[in-house]
C-alpha positions as CSV (number, residue, x, y, z in Angstrom):
1,Q,-18.3,75.8,-52.9
2,V,-19.7,72.7,-53.9
3,Q,-17.2,69.5,-53.9
4,L,-18.5,66.6,-56.9
5,V,-16.5,63.8,-57.2
6,E,-17.4,61.3,-60.3
7,S,-16.7,57.7,-60.9
8,G,-17.7,54.8,-62.7
9,G,-16.5,55.8,-66.2
10,G,-14.9,53.3,-68.7
11,S,-15.1,51.1,-71.3
12,V,-18.1,48.8,-72.7
13,Q,-19.6,47.4,-75.6
14,A,-22.3,48.5,-77.8
15,G,-25.0,47.4,-75.7
16,G,-23.8,47.1,-72.4
17,S,-24.2,49.1,-68.9
18,L,-22.1,51.4,-66.8
19,R,-23.2,53.0,-63.7
20,L,-21.8,56.2,-63.1
21,S,-21.3,57.9,-59.4
22,C,-21.0,61.8,-57.7
23,V,-20.8,61.8,-54.3
24,A,-21.6,65.9,-53.3
25,S,-20.3,67.9,-50.0
26,T,-23.1,67.5,-46.8
27,Y,-26.4,68.5,-48.3
28,T,-26.0,69.1,-51.1
29,T,-28.4,66.4,-53.2
30,T,-30.7,67.6,-50.5
31,S,-31.1,71.3,-51.2
32,K,-30.1,71.8,-55.1
33,C,-30.6,70.4,-58.6
34,M,-28.2,67.7,-59.7
35,G,-27.2,67.6,-63.2
36,W,-25.5,64.9,-65.8
37,F,-23.7,66.6,-68.3
38,R,-21.5,65.2,-71.2
39,Q,-19.3,66.6,-73.9
40,A,-17.9,65.0,-76.9
41,P,-14.7,65.7,-78.7
42,G,-15.4,69.1,-81.1
43,E,-19.3,69.3,-79.4
44,E,-21.1,71.5,-77.5
45,R,-21.9,70.5,-73.9
46,E,-25.1,68.7,-73.3
47,G,-27.7,68.3,-70.3
48,V,-28.1,64.6,-70.0
49,A,-30.6,64.1,-67.0
50,H,-31.2,66.2,-64.1
51,I,-33.2,65.9,-60.4
52,A,-34.5,68.5,-58.5
53,A,-33.6,68.8,-55.0
54,F,-37.3,67.1,-54.5
55,G,-37.2,64.2,-56.3
56,Q,-38.8,65.2,-60.5
57,T,-36.0,64.1,-62.9
58,S,-35.8,64.7,-66.5
59,Y,-33.9,63.8,-69.5
60,A,-32.4,64.4,-73.1
61,H,-34.7,62.7,-75.9
62,T,-31.6,61.0,-77.2
63,V,-31.2,59.0,-73.0
64,Q,-34.6,58.8,-72.2
65,G,-35.4,55.0,-71.5
66,R,-32.4,54.5,-71.6
67,F,-30.8,56.0,-68.6
68,T,-31.6,56.3,-65.3
69,I,-30.7,59.4,-62.8
70,S,-31.3,58.9,-58.7
71,K,-30.0,60.0,-56.0
72,D,-29.5,58.7,-52.3
73,N,-29.4,62.2,-50.0
74,A,-28.3,60.0,-46.8
75,K,-24.8,59.7,-49.0
76,N,-24.5,62.7,-50.4
77,T,-24.9,60.4,-53.6
78,L,-25.6,61.3,-57.1
79,Y,-26.0,58.2,-59.8
80,L,-26.3,57.6,-63.2
81,Q,-27.6,54.0,-64.3
82,M,-27.0,53.6,-68.4
83,N,-28.3,50.8,-69.7
84,S,-28.7,50.1,-73.4
85,L,-25.4,52.1,-74.2
86,K,-24.7,53.1,-78.0
87,P,-21.7,54.5,-79.9
88,E,-22.9,57.9,-79.7
89,D,-22.7,58.0,-75.6
90,T,-19.0,58.2,-75.8
91,A,-18.4,61.5,-74.4
92,M,-16.7,63.3,-70.5
93,Y,-19.7,63.1,-68.3
94,Y,-20.0,66.0,-66.0
95,C,-21.6,65.6,-62.8
96,A,-22.9,69.5,-61.5
97,A,-24.6,71.1,-58.9
98,R,-27.1,74.5,-59.2
99,A,-28.0,76.5,-56.4
100,G,-31.7,76.2,-55.6
101,G,-33.8,72.7,-55.8
102,I,-34.9,73.3,-59.1
103,C,-33.7,72.5,-62.5
104,A,-32.9,74.0,-65.3
105,T,-31.1,72.4,-68.3
106,I,-28.5,74.5,-69.1
107,T,-24.8,74.6,-68.4
108,S,-25.0,78.5,-67.4
109,Q,-27.5,77.9,-64.5
110,Y,-24.7,75.2,-62.3
111,N,-21.8,76.9,-60.7
112,S,-20.5,73.8,-59.3
113,W,-19.0,70.9,-60.9
114,G,-16.7,68.1,-60.9
115,Q,-13.7,66.4,-63.0
116,G,-15.3,64.7,-65.2
117,T,-15.5,61.0,-65.7
118,Q,-14.9,59.3,-69.3
119,V,-17.2,56.6,-71.5
120,T,-16.3,54.9,-74.3
121,V,-18.5,53.2,-75.8
122,S,-17.6,50.1,-78.8
123,S,-19.7,49.0,-81.6
């Protein structure tokens, strides 16, 4: 089973930035699609950004142009750089891994999850 540990969440004012990190078990980022998801209270978990094993990325329309997903295969670490944060970005953010390198955008296609890291954006 893939082990995932997120960090980097916190509280920030609107317009600020945060960088989330997800440390994965060995070889995970080189062989699997990785994704960031978020869930606000009372809402469904939604896909935020995804990166395939070969590096292709995709983003939710709500974060396009503000968030950047990247990875360091040597460190088996996934990142999410979040700029120009808005109050509506407030949520618990989860790192996830899917079997196989091609990405999917729905939660049911991911079988490994981190514990989550809270991001709170105040106006």
